[in-house]
LOROGU-238167 format. One record per residue: x, y, z of N, C-alpha, C in turn. Coordinates in steps of 0.02 Angstrom, whole numbers. Each point is the difference from the previous one (the first is absolute). Example, Ala and Ser with C-alpha at 12.3 -4.5 7.8 and 13.67 -1.06 7.14 Angstrom:
<rs>
R|n.u|n.v|n.w|ca.u|ca.v|ca.w|c.u|c.v|c.w
R|660|-284|390|-45|59|0|45|60|0
R|-18|53|-36|42|59|3|-39|55|37
</rs>
This chain:
<rs>
R|n.u|n.v|n.w|ca.u|ca.v|ca.w|c.u|c.v|c.w
R|-1989|-273|-1034|30|62|-23|-52|56|9
R|19|55|34|-49|54|11|-16|36|-65
R|-63|19|-5|-21|38|-60|24|72|6
R|23|27|-54|21|70|1|-51|40|-38
R|-5|63|19|-47|45|-32|39|48|-44
R|-31|20|-55|33|48|-44|-10|71|26
R|-43|8|50|-10|65|31|54|11|53
R|29|60|2|50|13|52|-31|0|69
R|39|-23|48|-22|2|70|1|72|24
R|-39|14|53|-3|68|26|69|24|23
R|40|-45|29|67|20|23|45|18|-59
R|-11|-32|-57|40|16|-60|-17|71|-24
R|-64|16|1|-22|68|-18|28|51|49
R|0|-18|64|26|45|51|76|11|-9
R|36|-52|-18|72|6|-11|14|48|-58
R|-37|-8|-54|9|44|-57|-19|72|17
R|-54|8|36|-21|67|20|52|34|44
R|27|-38|49|51|28|45|62|20|-40
R|20|-42|-48|59|16|-40|-10|65|-39
R|-59|9|-28|-14|62|-37|-6|60|48
R|-33|-9|56|-10|55|47|66|25|30
R|46|-46|13|64|18|31|56|11|-52
R|-18|3|-64|49|12|-52|42|62|14
R|64|-4|-9|48|55|11|10|18|73
R|-23|-42|47|14|11|71|54|-49|21
R|42|22|47|56|-42|24|-1|-3|76
R|30|-54|26|9|-7|72|51|51|23
R|11|3|65|46|51|27|72|-7|-25
R|18|-59|-25|68|-8|-27|9|33|-68
R|-56|26|-28|0|34|-65|18|-45|-59
R|4|-66|12|17|-48|-53|-56|-51|-12
R|-31|-21|53|-50|-53|-4|-68|29|-18
R|-31|-25|-54|-68|24|-16|-46|-11|60
R|-41|49|16|-43|-4|60|-45|-61|-2
R|-24|-19|-59|-48|-54|-5|28|-66|26
R|66|-5|5|30|-61|29|-27|-11|71
R|-11|55|37|-25|-6|69|-69|-32|3
R|-52|26|-34|-65|-34|5|2|-72|-27
R|41|-13|-50|6|-69|-25|30|-45|55
R|52|25|34|31|-40|53|-49|-9|59
R|-39|52|16|-49|-6|54|-50|-55|-16
R|-23|-3|-62|-47|-53|-20|33|-69|5
R|64|-4|-18|35|-65|4|13|-20|72
R|16|48|43|7|-15|72|-66|-27|27
R|-53|34|-17|-67|-20|23|-15|-72|-20
R|13|-17|-63|-16|-66|-25|52|-53|20
R|64|16|-10|52|-52|7|28|-7|70
R|1|53|38|27|-4|68|-55|-7|52
R|-54|39|-10|-56|-2|48|-50|-54|-17
R|0|-26|-61|-47|-52|-20|-71|24|-10
R|-8|62|-19|-66|29|-11|-14|5|-74
R|-52|-35|-24|-16|3|-70|-68|33|-12
R|-23|38|48|-63|36|-6|5|52|-56
R|-47|-2|-47|3|45|-58|-3|74|19
R|-42|18|47|-5|70|21|66|22|31
R|30|-42|41|64|17|33|55|8|-52
R|4|-45|-49|53|5|-50|-9|62|-43
R|-61|15|-20|-12|61|-39|15|62|42
R|-17|-2|64|16|56|44|75|10|5
R|36|-55|6|74|5|4|28|34|-62
R|-25|-20|-58|24|29|-63|-18|74|-7
R|-56|19|28|-26|68|-9|7|45|61
R|32|-25|54|-4|34|64|29|71|1
R|44|18|-45|28|67|-1|-29|44|-56
R|-47|-25|-39|-23|38|-58|-38|63|19
R|-45|-3|49|-38|61|17|47|51|32
R|45|-23|43|44|45|36|55|30|-44
R|25|-38|-48|59|22|-37|-9|13|-75
R|-61|-6|-25|-12|11|-71|-64|42|-9
R|-21|8|-61|-61|39|-14|-63|-42|8
R|7|-62|20|-56|-45|10|-41|22|60
R|-66|-7|-5|-42|13|58|-44|-60|16
R|-38|5|53|-43|-55|23|-45|-25|-56
R|-31|48|-35|-47|-18|-53|33|-41|-55
R|63|17|-17|36|-39|-51|7|-73|22
R|21|-10|62|10|-68|25|-67|-36|5
R|-51|34|26|-66|-30|7|-28|-22|-67
R|7|41|-50|-27|-15|-67|36|-60|-31
R|66|-3|7|38|-53|-33|5|-65|40
R|1|6|67|15|-60|41|-53|-15|52
R|-51|41|6|-54|-14|47|8|35|67
R|-55|2|35|-3|37|64|46|-29|54
R|4|-66|4|41|-31|52|73|20|-8
R|26|-3|-61|70|20|-11|8|75|13
R|-47|40|-25|5|73|9|-1|18|74
R|-42|-33|39|-2|15|72|67|-17|34
R|29|-56|-19|64|-20|30|55|49|-20
R|2|19|-63|51|47|-23|-10|67|36
R|-62|21|9|-14|63|36|23|-4|73
R|-7|-58|31|24|-9|69|76|8|4
R|34|-16|-54|73|4|-1|26|67|-25
R|-46|48|-8|17|66|-27|-4|51|56
R|55|35|12|1|52|51|-36|63|-25
R|-35|32|45|-36|61|-17|48|59|6
R|25|23|-56|50|53|-1|-29|69|16
R|-65|4|11|-31|63|21|8|12|75
R|21|-52|36|10|5|72|73|13|16
R|12|33|58|70|9|21|26|-68|24
R|66|-8|-1|32|-65|10|-26|-40|61
R|-1|27|61|-23|-43|55|-73|-23|-9
R|-43|44|-24|-70|-18|-11|-5|-50|-58
R|42|9|-51|0|-43|-59|15|-72|20
R|51|-9|43|20|-67|21|-54|-33|42
R|-31|38|46|-55|-27|41|-59|-20|-44
R|-17|42|-48|-55|-14|-46|15|-63|-41
R|61|-5|-24|22|-57|-40|-6|-65|40
R|27|1|61|-4|-60|42|-73|-19|16
R|-41|50|13|-71|-12|16|-35|-32|-60
R|11|27|-59|-33|-28|-59|25|-70|-16
R|65|-12|10|26|-68|-10|-30|-49|51
R|-4|22|63|-27|-44|52|-73|-16|-12
R|-38|47|-26|-72|-10|-11|-15|-27|-69
R|48|-2|-44|-11|-21|-69|1|-76|-8
R|-6|-22|-61|1|-72|-15|67|-32|19
R|-3|-64|18|61|-35|21|53|1|-54
R|-21|1|-63|48|-2|-55|47|61|2
R|-26|57|21|42|60|4|55|-9|53
R|-17|-31|56|50|-10|53|54|-51|-19
R|-20|-52|-35|52|-49|-20|44|29|-55
R|-29|42|-43|42|34|-51|47|49|35
R|-23|33|53|44|45|37|60|-39|29
R|-13|-59|25|55|-42|25|49|-17|-56
R|-27|-17|-59|44|-14|-57|38|62|-22
R|-32|57|4|31|64|-18|59|16|45
R|-10|-5|65|56|15|46|55|-52|-5
R|-20|-63|-13|50|-52|-9|44|15|-61
R|-32|16|-56|39|15|-60|43|62|10
R|-27|52|30|40|60|11|60|-15|45
R|-10|-44|49|55|-18|45|54|-41|-35
R|-19|-38|-50|48|-41|-37|36|41|-53
R|-25|61|-12|26|41|-55|24|68|26
R|29|1|60|22|64|28|59|28|-40
R|-9|61|-28|54|28|-40|60|23|41
R|-11|19|63|56|20|42|-13|-22|72
R|53|-15|36|-7|-26|68|-37|48|47
R|2|64|-12|-33|48|44|-75|-7|4
R|-30|-39|-44|-73|-8|-1|-24|-58|43
R|47|-35|33|-19|-59|39|-50|16|56
R|12|54|37|-44|17|56|-71|15|-25
R|-5|38|-53|-65|17|-29|-36|-63|-23
R|37|-45|-32|-30|-62|-24|-22|-44|58
R|40|-3|53|-18|-39|59|-66|26|29
R|-7|66|6|-62|29|26|-60|-17|-44
R|10|1|-65|-54|-18|-46|-19|-74|7
R|49|-43|9|-14|-71|12|-41|-8|63
R|20|33|53|-36|-5|64|-72|25|-6
R|-9|56|-36|-68|27|-10|-43|-49|-39
R|27|-29|-54|-38|-47|-41|-17|-63|40
R|46|-23|41|-14|-59|42|-56|16|50
R|3|58|31|-52|19|48|-69|5|-34
R|-1|28|-60|-64|8|-35|-30|-67|-20
R|40|-51|-9|-25|-65|-23|-8|-51|57
R|10|21|61|-3|-46|57|-66|-38|5
R|-55|34|-14|-66|-32|8|-18|-45|-59
R|39|0|-52|-16|-41|-59|22|-73|12
R|-48|-40|21|14|-70|15|-39|-47|-46
R|-44|28|-42|-43|-42|-42|35|-26|-62
R|56|30|-18|33|-19|-62|70|-29|15
R|11|-61|-23|62|-35|13|62|38|-25
R|-9|38|-54|57|37|-29|29|50|50
R|-40|24|47|25|48|49|53|-31|46
R|-3|-65|11|50|-33|42|69|7|-33
R|3|-19|-64|63|6|-37|21|73|-9
R|-48|44|-12|14|71|-10|31|31|62
R|-32|-12|57|26|29|63|67|-30|18
R|9|-64|-12|64|-32|15|56|31|-42
R|-13|10|-64|51|29|-44|17|72|20
R|-52|38|16|12|71|19|33|4|68
R|-18|-44|47|34|-2|65|74|-17|-8
R|15|-49|-44|69|-19|-12|40|59|-29
R|-30|36|-46|32|59|-29|10|53|54
R|-51|12|41|6|50|54|55|-20|49
R|4|-63|18|53|-23|45|69|12|-31
R|6|-13|-64|64|11|-35|18|74|1
R|-48|42|-15|12|73|0|19|24|71
R|-36|-26|49|14|19|70|71|-20|20
R|20|-60|-19|68|-24|16|53|43|-35
R|-13|17|-63|48|43|-36|6|68|33
R|-56|27|23|1|65|34|37|-4|67
R|-10|-55|36|35|-9|64|75|-9|-10
R|19|-35|-53|72|-9|-14|34|65|-20
R|-38|46|-28|28|66|-19|10|45|61
R|-38|-14|53|3|43|60|62|-10|41
</rs>
């Protein structure tokens, strides 16, 4: 029987922090609490991709906090450590840049950042694709899937990437087929 600790795990602290940080925020459907998304991303990462890396799971839970809340890098660094903070920062778009530059900067930082950020990005696009509020977002989601797949192509050291890329490819193929059937 495994020993349990009375101290909370880092991912448990991250889940609580994300819930507080995203309090009163909703998904685009205006009904679902926003925090459902980072929780689902963490579950996709663990249960579908088979990744139980602590930094990756904490990053999944916190991946939208800097971009969408009052949280900053220092907050994440202080509470969860530099590795988690760096991954969350890689997943945060620089809103000081104009859109085309912002996307290039984002992709560059993800490509050069820790592997955990790229696998969380795959889980993020997978969850968003499974939770499309309206059919008109399929093309945008497909493009995001393709970008995330391209960014993770060189990641061959971690077995979880095999399952992650397979799941995102399957989703992309489904979206592509739905778009072709509409044409």
